[in-house]
N, C-alpha and C positions, 0 to 999 in steps of 0.2 A: 521387473528388471532390477538389476543392482549395478552399482558402480564401485570399482576398486580404486582407492586413492592411496598413494604412498608419500612418504617424506620427500621433500625436495630441498636442494641446497641454494637455489637462487630463482628469482623471477625477474624477467626483463621483457619490455615490449610496450606497445601502444594499443589501446583498446577504444573502440567506439561502443559505448553502452547503449542498449536499446532505450527507446523513449519511455518516459515516466507513465506507467499505466494508470496511476491515480488521476493524473491530469487528463489522460486520454479518455477514460470512462466519462468524465464530466464534459469534455469537449464533444464526444459522440452524442450524448444525451441532449446537450444544448443545441448542437447542430440540427438534431432532429426536430427540435421545437422552434427553430428559427424559420423565417420566411425566405427561403432561397438556398443556395448551395454553399456549404461550408467545406473548405479544403484543409485536410490535416496532413502535414508532412512529418517525417520521422516517426511514422506509426509503428508501435511495437507489435510484432506478430505473436503476442502471447495468447494463450487459450482464454484467459480472463477477458481480454478486450474483444476477441472474436465472439465470445458468448454474448457480450453486450450488443455487438452488431447483429447477431442472430435474433436477439429479443426485439430489437428495433425493426428488423425486417418483418417479423411477425406482427408488429404494430403498424405496418403499412409504409415504412420508411425505406426508400431505395438508397443503397450505399454501394458505390463503386470502389473496388480495391485494385491498386496497381503498384506492385513492389512495396515501397515504404510510404505510399500516399493513399489516402482514401478521400472520396468526395461524398458528402452526405447531402441528399436532396431533401432539405427540410420542408415540412408541410405546415409550419406555424404552430402556435400554442394549442390550437384546437383541431389539429389535423391528424392525430393518431386515430387508428381504427381498431375495433375489437379484434383481438387475436384469434379467437375461435379455438384455442388450445391452451394448455397450461404452459406458460413461459418458463423456460429452463435457463438458469444462470450458470449451470455447471458448478464450478467450485468458487465462484466469485461473490464474496460477501459484499464488496463494494457495489456490484451491479444490483443485487436484490435490495439493498438498503436505499440506494439513490433512486432506482427506477420505481420503487414503491411510492416514493414521494411524488413522482409524476403521475403514476396510475391512480393515486388517491383522489385526484381532482378531475378524472375523466368521466364522461357520461356513459360509460359501458362497464360491464362486469369483467374482471380479470382475475386470474389466479397465477401466482408466481412461485416457483419452487427451484430445486437444484439437485445436486448429487447427494449421496448419503451423508457426506460431511456437512453440507449446507442444512440438511434436515435436523441437525443437532445444534445449530447455532441460534442463540437467543436473539429475538427480534423485539423484545419489549422496549428496548431503547428507542426504536422508531414508532412502534405501535402507540405508546402512551402519548407522545406529543401530537402525533397525527390525529388521534382520536380527539384530543383537546381542540384541534382545529376544525373538528366536525367530520373528519374522514370516517368512512365506514370500512375499517380494516380489521381483520381478525386472523388468528391462527386457526387453520382448518381443523387441527387436532386438539385445539385448546391447551397447548403446551408452550405457548409463546415462541414456537419455532415454525419454520416453513413446513408445508405450503401455506402461503398467505392468500386469503380471499379478500378482494377489494371491490366494493359496490359503489355505484354513483352516489355523490353527496355534494353538499354545498360547503365550501371552505370559507372559514372566517379567520381574520387576522387575530393573533394572540401575542402575548409576551410569555416566552418560555425560558425558564432558568434551568439549565442542565446541571446535573450533579457531577458529570464527568466532562472532560474536554475531548470531544469526539468529532472529527471532521465528517464522519459518515452520518451521524445523527444530525449534525448541523446542516449538511447538504440536503438530506431528505426533507427537513423542515423548510429550508429555503426554496427548494423546488416546488413543494406544495404551496408555499406562500405566493408564488407567482400567480396563482389562480384564486387568491383570497379576495374578500370583500373590503378589507382594510389592511394597513401595514402590519407586518409581523416583526417582533424583536426576538432575537435569539441571544441568550447570555450564557457563557460558559466560564468555569473557574479559571482556566488558562486558555490562551489562544491556541487552538488547534490549527493544522495546516489550512491555508486560505486559498487553495486552488479554485474552489467553487466561487468565492467572492470575486476573485480576479477575472474569471471567465464570465460570470454573470454580468459584470460591468462591461467587459469587452463586447458581449453580445447585445448590449443596450439596456439591460435591466437597471432600475433605479434603486440603489442601496447605499447605506451609510455605515461605514465600519469605524469603530472607535474602541481600541483596546480589545476587550473580550466580548464586545457586543456588536451585533450586526442588525440593522433595521432595513427591511426590504419592502418596497411598495409592490402592490399588484401590477402585473404587466399586461399591456394590450398587444405587444408585438416584440419579438426578438429579431435581431438582424444578423445575417450570416457573416462570418469572418474567415480569413486564412490564418492558420495557426501552425507553428512548428513546435513539436513536442520536445522539451528538453530531455537530456539524458537522465535516467532514473538514478537518483542518489541512493536509494535503497539497494538497487542492484550493484551500484558501484561500491557499496560498503563491503561486499564480500572480497573484492579484489584489493581494496584499500587495506583491509585486515590482512589479507594474504601477504602483501608486500611488507607491511609493518612487522610481521612475526617471522619472516623468512630472511635469513642472512643474505648479504650481497645482492639485495634486490633494489630495483628502481623501475617503476612503471608510470606511464602517462595515460590518464583517462580523459577523453575529449568531450567538451561541451556538456558538462554535467549541470543539472539544475541546481541553482544556488538560492532558492527561495528561503528566506530566513526563518519562516515558520516550519520548514521541512528539514533543514540541514543541521539539526541539533547533533547528529552523529559527528559532524566535523568539529563542533565545539567540544564534544566529549573527548575525542581522540587527541585534540590539541592539549587539553588539560592533562591527559595521560602521558604527554611527552612525544607525540607523533611528529615525525619530520615530514611535513606536507607543504607543498608550495602551490599557490594559486596564481595562475597566469591566464592570459588571453580572455579577460573578463568582457562580457558583452551584456548589454541591456536590451530587454525586449518585454513581451508580456510577462515572462519570468526571466530573471537573469541567469546566465550560464557562465561557466569557466572551465578551463582545463586544470586538472589536478596532477601534480607530480608527487609521487609517494615513494619514500625510501625506507629501508630497514631502520627500526628504531628501538631504543631501550625504553620500555614503558613502565609506568607505576600505577598502582591502584588509586581509585578515587571513590567518591560517593555521588550517586545519581538519585535525585529526588525532585519533587516539585514540578516546576514548569518545563523542565527539560524532558520529562517522561512523554508527554503527548507529542513532542517534537522528535522522538526517537523510537516510537512504539514498534515500527516494523523492524528496527535494527537491534532490538533488545537481545534476540538470540545470538547474533554475531558479536555483539558487545560482551556477552557472557563468555563466548569463546575467547575474545581478545583479552578479557580479564584473566583468563587462565595462563596467558603468556606474559602478563605484567607482574612486576615485583610488588609484593605487599598485598593488602586486602582491598577489594572493591565491594562496596555496598550498593545494591540496587533496590530502591524503595518505590512504593506507589505504582506497582506494575499490574494491578488487578485488571485493567482494561484488556490485557492480553487474552483473557478468557473469552472475549468477544471476537477473537480472531479465528483463524482456520482450525485451531485446536487449542488445548490448554498448553500454550507454548512454553510457559515457565516450567511445568512439570516434565514435559518431554525433553526440553533442553537440559534440565538438571539431571534427569535419569541417564541420558546419553553421555553427558560429560563425566558422570560418575563411572560409567562403563570404561571410559578412557583414562581413568585415574585421577580426575580432578578433585580438588578439595573444595566442595561446594555444598551449602546447606540453605534450606528455605524455612522461613518463619512467617506464617501468614502470607502477605504479598511482598515480603522483603527477601532478598537473596544476599548471601555472604559468600564471596569467592576469595580464597587465598591462592594467589597466583604463584608462579615459579616452580610448581611441581610438574615433572615431566609427564607428558601424556603418551599413551600407547594406543595402538590400533584396536578396533573393536567392531562388532556388528551393530550397525545403527538402524533403529526403526524410525521411520519418518511420520507415520500415520497420514501419509499423503499430504504433508505440509511442505510446500516448496521452500519456505524459508529455513525449515529444519534441515532439509536435504543440502541446501547450499551452504549453510553454516558449518555442517560437519564435513563437507568436502574440504572446506578451508581449514578446519581444526586438524584434519588428517595430514596437512602439509608439514606440520611441525611435530607430528607424533611418530614414535618408533613403530615399525611393522606396518601391516596393511590394515586399512579401514574399509569395510564393506557397507555401503549405503543401500538399504533395501527400499524398493519403490523409488529409485532415483529419478525415474522419468517424470515425477511430479513437478520438477523444475519447469516443465513446459507451461505450467500455469502462468508463470511470470517471465521466464527467461529461456526460451528455446535457444539452444546453442551454448548454454552455460558451460558444459563440460568441454566443448570444443574450444571455447575462449580460454578456459583454464589450461587446457593442454597446450595452447599456443604460447602461453607465458611460461609454462612449466612442463617441458617435454617428459619429465619422469612420471607424470601422472597418467594413469590409464583409466578411461571411463567408457 
């Protein structure tokens, strides 16, 4: 399938963004490991999250779904059962990395795989620390990629110092550590998103978080909770960008997650000169707020260091935004994007060049000279949902028509994305 997007003159309206899927994956898994029923509200009906549910179903977990709510009938830390087939995570990197951490400590054999894109994704980031913890986990094809084969083992507590700030690696280690013989310490160069730590604590795990270090104790039991998923800031970022770059625009996004380890995107766009107002702030397991975003005159900045792990999912749309900002934007230290759904840096650069952007790459750094008019082009996504959504937004300010090939891949994270865009922007056709 493909979508055709054209320039628009204004965006106006109110949006309720789907629930944060990163938070949802973790809540689903911990709900399965708890002793009792966990209720999740504002559940995002993304393919990624549904793939996590299917994997848990095959591991013996019963999950009820009704509209935007799911109920997980947890069976305790040792209640999972041998799946009897290869678990498929579809296109979800989060599912395979986090669930592997749980499977590494089970007393049965499991194999976990996914679609063709997953089969090319490196897994050495989790294989190495889990092996150090005693896990018997390996790449079936000996290429550090899925399928992964996991055999029963005895887990030991370790101190692990990660070379990169990765919430997926951290979460995999912390989930495995629940079943260890001693405490486990995880140290990273910068603090990555802390959804896992917040949820582990809420489910009753014993952990201590200080700066870039987390120390977790082995657990005997997790307790079920009721949790409401905040609106996904990564999904909101596309509509925020759309309003910023489109003249005569004002939109309101409701109940967006404001976790400070996750909302680096907001810090970046404020530095670029964005007109964004935060209202209706609420405190909960994770804070939320409504965002009012207006058309803005933006300027280039430099992104590097600790802001990168807080904006990894938003780097492609930030690259689009930089094309509409005056001056030069530098993005450095983006190498972890190669661990994502595709080599997003190269794909984003290639597609922006097709649209006339002045953009270059040197190693893992990107230089974007903004202010050059963009024009429509045929965009390849390599079935990466964030690429598809980023270029749907880039097209709103470009001359002519932009065709996005494989546009249906947005269902991985945001079913209804094009409909939501059309609601704010009647001129777009998807």
